[in-house]
C-alpha positions in Angstrom: 14.4 -28.6 6.5 13.8 -29.9 3.0 15.4 -32.0 0.0 15.2 -32.5 -3.6 15.8 -35.7 -5.2 17.0 -35.8 -9.2 16.6 -38.9 -10.9 14.9 -40.8 -13.6 14.5 -43.9 -11.9 10.9 -44.0 -9.8 12.3 -46.5 -7.4 15.6 -44.1 -6.7 13.8 -41.6 -5.7 11.4 -44.0 -3.4 14.0 -45.7 -1.8 16.0 -42.1 -1.1 12.3 -40.6 0.1 11.6 -43.8 2.3 15.3 -43.2 3.9 14.6 -39.3 4.7 10.9 -40.4 6.0 13.1 -43.0 8.3 14.9 -39.8 9.8 12.5 -38.2 10.9 12.0 -35.6 7.3 8.4 -34.9 6.3 6.9 -36.0 3.3 5.9 -32.5 2.0 9.2 -31.3 2.3 10.5 -33.9 -0.2 10.5 -33.2 -4.0 11.4 -35.7 -6.8 12.4 -34.3 -9.9 13.2 -36.6 -13.2 15.0 -33.6 -15.1 18.1 -31.3 -14.7 16.3 -28.6 -16.1 13.4 -28.9 -13.2 16.1 -28.4 -10.1 16.9 -24.6 -11.3 12.7 -24.0 -11.5 13.0 -25.5 -7.9 16.0 -23.9 -6.4 14.9 -20.8 -7.4 11.6 -21.2 -5.4 13.0 -23.1 -2.7 16.6 -23.3 -0.3 17.1 -26.8 -0.2 18.5 -28.4 2.4 20.0 -31.3 1.0 19.7 -31.9 -2.9 20.7 -35.9 -4.5 20.9 -35.2 -8.0 21.7 -38.8 -10.1 24.9 -38.3 -12.3 23.0 -39.9 -15.0 20.2 -36.6 -15.2 23.4 -34.5 -16.8 24.3 -37.0 -19.4 20.8 -38.7 -20.8 19.0 -36.8 -23.9 15.8 -38.5 -24.1 15.6 -37.7 -27.9 19.3 -39.3 -29.0 19.6 -41.7 -26.0 22.8 -41.9 -23.5 25.4 -38.9 -24.7 
């Protein structure tokens, strides 16, 4: 079982990783991403069972800020 976490916030990623690990998931099966574009690449290479996506990943543009 593998999972992907897409979130700009390191603390949110850490909290989700701890939650998953406390429920029996191995750290090597948890992948944290900071950019929604990385999600496509990760999904092409893996077949994750769970994907957590922060909606800000869709609406944040680092060049101009919030869209």
